[in-house]
C-alpha positions as CSV (number, residue, x, y, z in Angstrom):
1,X,-1.5,-14.0,-3.0
2,X,-2.8,-11.2,-1.7
3,X,-3.9,-8.4,-3.4
4,X,-5.8,-4.8,-1.6
5,X,-6.4,-1.7,-3.4
6,X,-8.9,1.3,-3.6
7,X,-8.6,1.8,-7.3
8,X,-12.4,2.2,-8.0
9,X,-12.8,4.8,-5.0
10,X,-12.5,8.4,-6.2
11,X,-10.4,10.1,-3.4
12,X,-8.8,13.3,-4.8
13,X,-9.0,16.5,-2.9
14,X,-8.8,20.2,-4.4
15,X,-7.4,22.6,-2.6
16,X,-7.5,25.8,-5.2
17,X,-3.7,25.3,-6.7
18,X,-2.7,21.7,-5.4
19,X,-4.4,18.3,-5.9
20,X,-3.8,15.9,-3.4
21,X,-3.9,12.0,-3.9
22,X,-3.4,8.9,-1.9
23,X,-0.7,8.2,-0.4
24,X,-1.3,4.6,-0.9
25,X,-3.9,3.0,-3.3
26,X,-2.9,-0.8,-3.3
27,X,-1.0,-3.7,-1.6
28,X,-0.1,-6.6,-3.0
29,X,2.0,-9.6,-2.3
30,X,5.0,-11.0,-4.3
31,X,6.4,-14.1,-5.0
32,X,8.5,-15.0,-1.7
33,X,5.5,-13.7,0.5
34,X,6.6,-10.0,0.7
35,X,4.4,-7.1,0.8
36,X,4.5,-4.0,-1.0
37,X,2.4,-0.7,-0.8
38,X,2.1,1.4,-3.7
39,X,0.5,4.5,-4.9
40,X,1.5,4.0,-8.4
41,X,4.8,6.3,-8.4
42,X,6.4,4.8,-5.5
43,X,5.8,1.7,-3.0
44,X,7.8,0.8,0.0
45,X,7.7,-2.9,2.1
46,X,5.5,-3.3,4.6
47,X,4.5,-6.3,7.4
48,X,0.7,-5.9,7.8
49,X,-2.3,-4.8,4.8
50,X,-3.3,-1.0,6.2
51,X,-6.6,-1.7,4.5
52,X,-7.5,-5.4,5.5
53,X,-4.7,-6.3,7.9
54,X,-3.1,-9.1,6.0
55,X,-0.2,-10.4,7.6
56,X,2.7,-10.9,5.3
57,X,4.1,-14.5,5.4
58,X,7.6,-12.8,5.1
59,X,8.3,-10.2,8.0
60,X,10.5,-7.8,8.1
61,X,13.3,-8.0,11.4
62,X,13.7,-4.6,12.9
63,X,17.2,-3.6,14.5
64,X,16.6,-2.7,18.2
């Protein structure tokens, strides 16, 4: 199972009134070989890990 994250890295930016966090903090492979990225609030399915380039065993098919 694949599991990458940036949880140990301090990545918050302060701009006066607004705090920005990372858009993606982890990439996890679930049973069945599908990869999902998440920031702890929302997630999306991906074909490749954005941190290390790991390829999902089950690729999404795109419409042409």
